[in-house]
N, C-alpha and C positions, 0 to 999 in steps of 0.2 A: 453173115453181115447183118441180117435182120436182128439177130440176138444182140449183137454189139450195139446197134442203134437203140434197141429197147433198154439196154443197161445205161447208156448215156442219158436217155430221156428220164429214166428213173432217178438217176443221181441229181440231175438238174432240178427235178421236181422236189426231191428231198431237201436240197439246199434252199430252194425257194420257200418251201414250207417252214424250214428252220428259221429263215430270215424273218418271215412274217410272224413267227411265234415269238422270236426275240423282241422285235420291234413292237409287237402287240403288248408286251409287258412294260414298255416305257410310257411314262406320263410326263406332262409338262407341269413344272412347279408354278402354282398360281401366285399372284401378288398378294402379300400379307401386310405390308407396311400400312399403318393407319387403322388396321382392324383391331378389335378387342381380342383378348385371348380366346374367348368363346367363339367368336366369329371366325377366327383363324383356324381353330380346331375343326369346325364344321367344314370350312373351305378345303382343307387338306384331306380330310376324311372322305369328302365327296369324290376325290380323284384317286383314292387308295394310298394316301401318304400319311405319315405321322408327324407330330410336332412336339418340340420340347423348348421351354424357355431357359436359355443358358445363363443370362445375366441381365442386369438392369443398369440403366444410365440416365443421368439427367439430360433433358432436351428442351430447349426453348421453343422448338418447332413442333414436336409431336406431343399431343395431349397425354396427360398422365394415364398410365394403364394400357396405352395403345402399343402396338408393335412398331418399333422404330427401325429395325433392320432384320434381314433374314439371310440364311445361307443353306442351300444354294439360292442364287438370285432368281427372281421371277423369270419364267420363260426357259429355264434350264431343263433339259431332258434327263430324267432319272428313272431308275427302276421302280416298279410298283412296290410299295411298302417302305420306300426310302424315308428317312427322318429329316425333317426340315428344322434347323436350329434358328431360334429367333432371340432378339433382345427386346426387352420391354422398357418403355419410357417411364421415368419417374417424374416427368414434367419439368418445369423450370426449377432452378436451384432456389430452395426456400430458406436457406441459411447462408449467412456470410462466412466466408472462409476466414478462420481466426489467424492472428499472427502469433505463432508459437516460437519464433526465433528467440534465442536467449534463454529459453526455459530448459529444464532438465527433460530427459526423454520421458520419464514417468509423468511429469506434470503436463507435458505436451500431449501425450496420449489421452490423459483424462480430459483435457480441454477439448480435444477433437471429438472424443466419443460423447461427451456431454451435449454437444451440438447435433448429435445424430449422424456424424460422419465416421468414417473408418480410416485406419492407418493402412496405406497400401504397402509400403516397404520402408525399411530403416537401413540406411547405409552409414558406415562409420569412416572417419578420416582422422589421422593424427594431426594435431595442430599445437605446436609448442607455445603459442601465444595466448591460447584460449583454454580455460579449464576443461577437463574431461566431462563427459555426460552433459553436454550442452548442445541444443539444436542450433546448427550453424546456418541451415537453409531449409526451405520447404517448397514443395511443388504440389498443387498450384500455390502461388503467392497469396498473401492476405488480401481479402476482398476481390479476388480475381473474378471477372465476369465470364459467362459462357462456360461454366464448369460442366463437363460431361459425366464424369464418374464421381460418386460421393466418397472419394478416398484422397488422402493426403500422404505424400511421400516425404520422409524426413532425412536430413543429413546431420548426423550427430558426431561430435568430437569424441575421440577415445584417448585414453592415456598412452603416452609414448612409451614404447618398450625400453626398459633400462638397457643402456649400452654395456656390453660385456667385453671382458678382456681375458687373455690367457696369462695367468700369473707366471712371471719369470723366476728364475732361481737367483737369490741374493747371497747364497752361501759363499763365504770367503771374502766378502766385501765389508768395508768399514761401516759401522752403524750411521755415522754422520752423513756420509754421501748418499746412502740408501734412503735416509729420512727425507733429504731434499728431493730426491728423485720421486718418491711417493707423493709428496705434496704437490710437485709440479704436474704430476699425472692425475691428480684429483683423488688420491687415496689418503687414508688416515693411518697414523702410526698407532698401533695397539700396544699391548703389554710387552715390555722388554725385560727379560729375566737373564740372570747370569747362570751359565751352565755349571753344574757341580764339577769340582776338580776330579781328575781320574783317580780311581781307587788305588790306595797305597798297598803295595805287596808287603805282606806281613813277614816275609822271609828275612833273614838277617842281612843287613846292609852294613858292611864294614864292622861286622860283629855286634851290631846293635839292632834289635828288632823294633818294629813299629810300636809294639806294645810297651816297650821300655823306653822309647824315644821321648824327649821332652814334649810336653803338651802345650807349649807356648804357641806353636803354629795354629793349632785347632782353636785356640782361644781368640784368635784375631777376628775382627769384624768381617762379614762377607763382603766381597768386592762389589762395587757399584758399576753399572754400565756407563760407558763414556762414548763420545763420538768416535774414538779410536778403536772401540771394541769390535771384534771380528764376529760376524754372524756365522753361527754353526747350524741353525735350523730356523724354519719359518712356518707360519700358519696364516692363511691357506698355503698348502704346499705348492711347489712349482708344477705348472701344467694344468692346474685347476682353473675353471672359468669363474670369474668374479665380476661383480658390478662395480661401476664407478662409486667411490665413496666408501668402499669396504675398508675396514680396519685390518692392518697386517701386523701380526705379533712376531717377535723374534726372540731367539735364545742366542746369547752372545758369550764370548769368552775373551 
């Protein structure tokens, strides 16, 4: 029994020592807002922490160069050696936000960077009523007060993707009706050629060979396509994807 009591006491003592050891490594994050970077570095180093400046923002309340926010917040318990991330103030906005709506994306970027600002992000949107590569909107808006970050986001119009169709088969249909169908669907009629007549068998027909037949038929003028001509082939071929306005050529007979 005495041995069991001694073991329990030893375990409790070990757990208590471990708890004190763990909590002994924790420190409280000091307040850094309003300090200069050098002052903040000394403050966190005094309690065994580290500091890094993550970003910079404009602030009408915090003087330029001072710490304006921190993470973890002041009063938080953290491990010894933890890194505190801070944001540094750029002071009040010193430049007016330009109005770049209506400008091209490239011109807008130049205008923004020339004023010492940056482009935060560029989003695109299709708009059939406004030409492509034109700034449709911006954030923050022109001359906006209380700007926190020296960056402007742009919304730029993009060219609408051409509508595509699957080319149907027109073989066996009259050229006239197909031409009207193409025009109604927004396509163009391309070249129309007459298919060559089928090859003549040179074997004797009724005792007369093709070589000895009269040449009057070959001397006739080639046939011309007419609305009643029947389509035998097409280009683009049936099943291909084509854009609106594509010219479709036919071979007829």
